[in-house]
C-alpha positions as CSV (number, residue, x, y, z in Angstrom):
1,M,76.3,90.5,102.4
2,Q,77.9,90.1,105.8
3,Q,76.4,91.4,108.8
4,C,77.0,90.5,112.4
5,F,75.0,91.4,115.4
6,Y,75.6,90.9,118.8
7,I,72.0,90.5,120.5
8,H,70.3,88.7,123.9
9,T,68.8,86.0,123.3
10,D,65.7,86.8,126.0
11,Q,66.0,89.9,122.6
12,L,65.1,87.6,120.0
13,D,61.5,88.0,118.9
14,A,59.7,88.5,115.1
15,R,60.6,92.1,114.8
16,F,64.4,90.7,114.3
17,I,63.6,88.5,112.6
18,Q,61.9,91.0,110.4
19,K,64.8,93.1,110.1
20,L,67.1,90.1,108.2
21,R,64.0,89.8,105.9
22,A,64.1,93.5,105.6
23,M,68.6,93.5,104.8
24,F,69.0,90.3,102.5
25,G,65.4,90.5,100.8
26,A,63.8,87.0,99.6
27,R,67.2,85.0,99.2
28,E,68.6,81.7,101.4
29,V,70.7,83.1,104.0
30,R,73.1,81.3,106.9
31,I,73.0,82.1,110.2
32,T,74.7,80.8,112.5
33,V,75.2,81.4,116.8
34,E,77.9,81.6,118.7
35,A,78.1,82.9,121.9
36,A,79.7,86.3,121.9
37,E,82.2,86.9,125.8
38,Q,81.4,90.2,126.6
39,Q,82.8,93.1,125.4
40,K,84.7,95.4,128.0
41,R,83.5,99.3,127.4
42,P,86.7,100.9,126.1
43,S,87.0,104.6,128.8
44,Q,86.9,108.0,127.7
45,K,90.3,108.6,127.7
46,E,90.9,104.6,125.4
47,V,88.3,106.8,122.7
48,F,90.4,109.3,123.4
49,L,93.5,107.9,122.7
50,K,92.2,106.3,119.9
51,M,91.0,108.7,118.1
52,E,94.4,111.2,119.2
53,Q,95.8,108.5,116.8
54,H,93.8,108.7,113.5
55,S,94.0,112.6,114.3
56,K,97.5,112.2,113.8
57,K,97.6,110.0,110.5
58,L,94.8,111.9,108.2
59,S,96.3,115.3,109.5
60,R,97.8,115.1,106.1
61,V,94.5,114.9,104.6
62,K,93.3,117.3,102.3
63,I,89.1,118.1,102.0
64,D,87.8,120.1,98.9
65,P,86.1,123.2,99.8
66,S,83.6,122.6,97.9
67,V,82.4,118.8,98.7
68,D,79.9,119.2,101.3
69,I,80.8,116.3,103.6
70,A,77.2,117.2,105.6
71,A,75.7,115.1,102.5
72,L,77.7,113.3,101.5
73,A,76.8,111.4,104.9
74,N,73.6,111.9,105.1
75,E,74.1,110.0,101.5
76,V,75.8,106.7,103.4
77,N,74.2,107.0,106.2
78,D,70.9,106.3,104.3
79,T,71.8,104.0,101.9
80,P,70.7,100.8,103.0
81,L,72.9,97.9,103.8
């Protein structure tokens, strides 16, 4: 399992360590720390254009009407990493 965090050093505290323990359980982990470049936040137009591209890609995908998409999303979101 691998997880990437972007966190400011001022926010590193015991709660962060507790989250790591909860995610990875009682096992050995490797922690690598590197300086992260500030990522530019995309504009609304960029996000819209990206969504439009995905929409075109998925336009031919058909989903069985009996599938409860909300339940699937809840299941994925409730599954611990």
